[in-house]
C-alpha positions as CSV (number, residue, x, y, z in Angstrom):
1,X,-160.9,-32.0,41.2
2,X,-161.1,-28.3,41.0
3,X,-161.6,-26.2,44.3
4,X,-160.6,-22.7,42.9
5,X,-163.1,-23.0,40.7
6,X,-164.9,-20.4,41.7
7,X,-162.2,-18.2,42.7
8,X,-160.8,-18.2,39.1
9,X,-163.8,-17.8,38.1
10,X,-164.6,-14.8,40.1
11,X,-167.7,-16.2,40.9
12,X,-170.3,-16.3,44.5
13,X,-170.8,-20.4,44.8
14,X,-175.0,-19.2,43.8
15,X,-174.5,-16.7,40.8
16,X,-171.9,-20.4,39.2
17,X,-174.9,-22.8,40.5
18,X,-177.6,-20.2,38.6
19,X,-175.4,-19.9,35.4
20,X,-174.5,-23.5,35.2
21,X,-178.1,-24.6,35.9
22,X,-179.6,-21.7,33.1
23,X,-177.1,-23.8,31.1
24,X,-178.3,-27.0,31.9
25,X,-181.7,-26.1,31.2
26,X,-180.8,-24.7,27.8
27,X,-178.8,-27.3,25.7
28,X,-181.7,-30.0,27.8
29,X,-184.2,-28.0,25.6
30,X,-182.0,-27.9,22.6
31,X,-181.5,-31.6,22.8
32,X,-184.8,-32.3,22.9
33,X,-185.0,-29.3,19.8
34,X,-182.3,-31.7,18.1
35,X,-184.3,-34.8,18.7
36,X,-187.5,-33.3,17.2
37,X,-185.5,-31.9,14.0
38,X,-184.3,-36.3,13.5
39,X,-187.7,-37.1,13.1
40,X,-189.1,-34.1,11.1
41,X,-185.9,-33.0,9.5
42,X,-188.0,-30.0,8.1
43,X,-188.4,-28.5,11.1
44,X,-186.5,-26.5,13.3
45,X,-183.8,-26.9,10.5
46,X,-181.4,-24.0,11.9
47,X,-182.5,-23.5,15.8
48,X,-180.2,-25.3,17.6
49,X,-177.4,-24.4,15.6
50,X,-178.3,-20.5,16.1
51,X,-178.3,-21.4,19.1
52,X,-175.3,-23.0,20.2
53,X,-173.3,-20.7,18.7
54,X,-174.7,-18.0,20.5
55,X,-174.3,-20.4,23.8
56,X,-170.9,-20.7,23.0
57,X,-170.1,-16.4,21.8
58,X,-171.5,-16.2,25.6
59,X,-169.4,-18.7,26.9
60,X,-166.1,-17.4,24.7
61,X,-167.4,-13.5,26.2
62,X,-167.6,-15.2,30.0
63,X,-164.3,-16.6,30.1
64,X,-162.9,-13.6,29.0
65,X,-164.2,-11.4,31.4
66,X,-167.1,-9.9,29.9
C-alpha cells in the first residue's frame, strides 16, 4: 500500500474520493452500455470507445498536473 498516495497526487482525502467515485460511476455506466452493445451490436457503436478515450485523456492530464 502506498500511504503517501494522496500527498503524491496533491489532493485531499475528499477531493480524491470524489474523483475516484466519479470514475467508478462512469466506468459502471460504460460497462452497462457495453453489455447492451454486446446484445444489440448496432446500438452505441462508438459510445464506449469514445468515452474511454475521454477518460484516458483526463487521467493523463491529471497525472501531468493539468
